[in-house]
N, C-alpha and C positions, 0 to 999 in steps of 0.2 A: 500266637505262642501256645504251645500245648500246656495245659494247666499242671500236669504232674511231671513234666520233663525238665523243668528248670532246676538249676542248682540254687541252694539257699543263697540269697544275696541278689539274685536277679530281681528286678523290679524295685530296687532301692533308688531313692532320689540321688542324683549325682550333682556335684558342684561343677564349677566352670572347668576344672582340670579333669573331670571324669571320676573324681574320688567319691566314695560313698559318703553320703551325708548322715548315714546311720539310721535312717527311718524309711520304712516301706512306703512306696507309692501304691496305695491300694487300688487305684484306678487300673493298674496293669494286671494285677492278679488278685485273687481272693484269699482271705485269711484261711489258713488251714492247709495250704499247698506245701509250705516249707515243713521239713521234718521237725524242726525245733518248735514250730507253732502247733503241730499235732501232738507234741509231748513225747516224741520219739527221741531216743538218745540213750546214753549209757545209764542214766538213772531211772528210765522208765521200765517197768516190769509188767508184763502181761498178767492178767488175772488167771489163776488156775481154775477158777470156778468154785474153789473151796475157801470160804471166808476166813476160816481159822488159819489155814496155811498162808493165805494172803496177809493176814494180820501179823503172823509170825515173821514172814518175809520182810514186811515193812519195819518191824521192830529190829530185826537183825541189821537191815540196811541203815537204819538210823544210828545204831550203835557203831557200825563201821564208819559212818560219816563223822560221828563224834570223835572217834579215834583218829581219823584223818585230820580233823581240825586240831586235835592236840599235837599231832606230829608236825603239822605246819607251824604251829606256834613254837614248838620245841626247836625246829630247824631255824626259825627266825631268831630265837633267843641265842642259839649257838652261833649263828652268823654274826650277830652283834658282839658276842663274847670274843669270837675269833678276830674281829676287826679291832676291838680294844686291845687284845693281846699283840696284834701286829703293830698297832700304834705304839704301845709301850716298848716293844722290841726295837722299833725304829727310833724311838726317843732315846733309849739306852745306847744304841749304836752311835747316834749323832752326838750324844754327850761324851762318849769315849773319844770319838773323832776330835771334837772340839778340845778336850783335855789334852790329847796328844799333840794337837796343833799348837796349843798354848805353851806346852812344855818346850817344844822346839823353838818357839819364838821368844821364850822367856817371859811370857805374859801369865797373868793369873786368870784361870778360866772363869767365865761368867756362868753361874748356875741359876736355874729357875727356882723361884721360891715355892 
């Protein structure tokens, strides 16, 4: 196997069905050949050679990541809110249905306490 030619995930231990067991088998390749192990990726930034600029860049990226975290939390809260609203709307619709059904049958509707 060529050390730098493999895709990330090659050299992973496999279970009986051939699925990844999620851990590298280091006997097949050496640490550092996968991009994620070398630290490459969307969050890795090359040094400019200017320590002040590099520090500023790190500071700005940390602020952006903090803002992303806030947005993820806000999206989660909104999804929970929307789910509660849908549940309440479904409950109101069901209650109206049961009330109309009870009227037609001459029964008294049962309401939740």
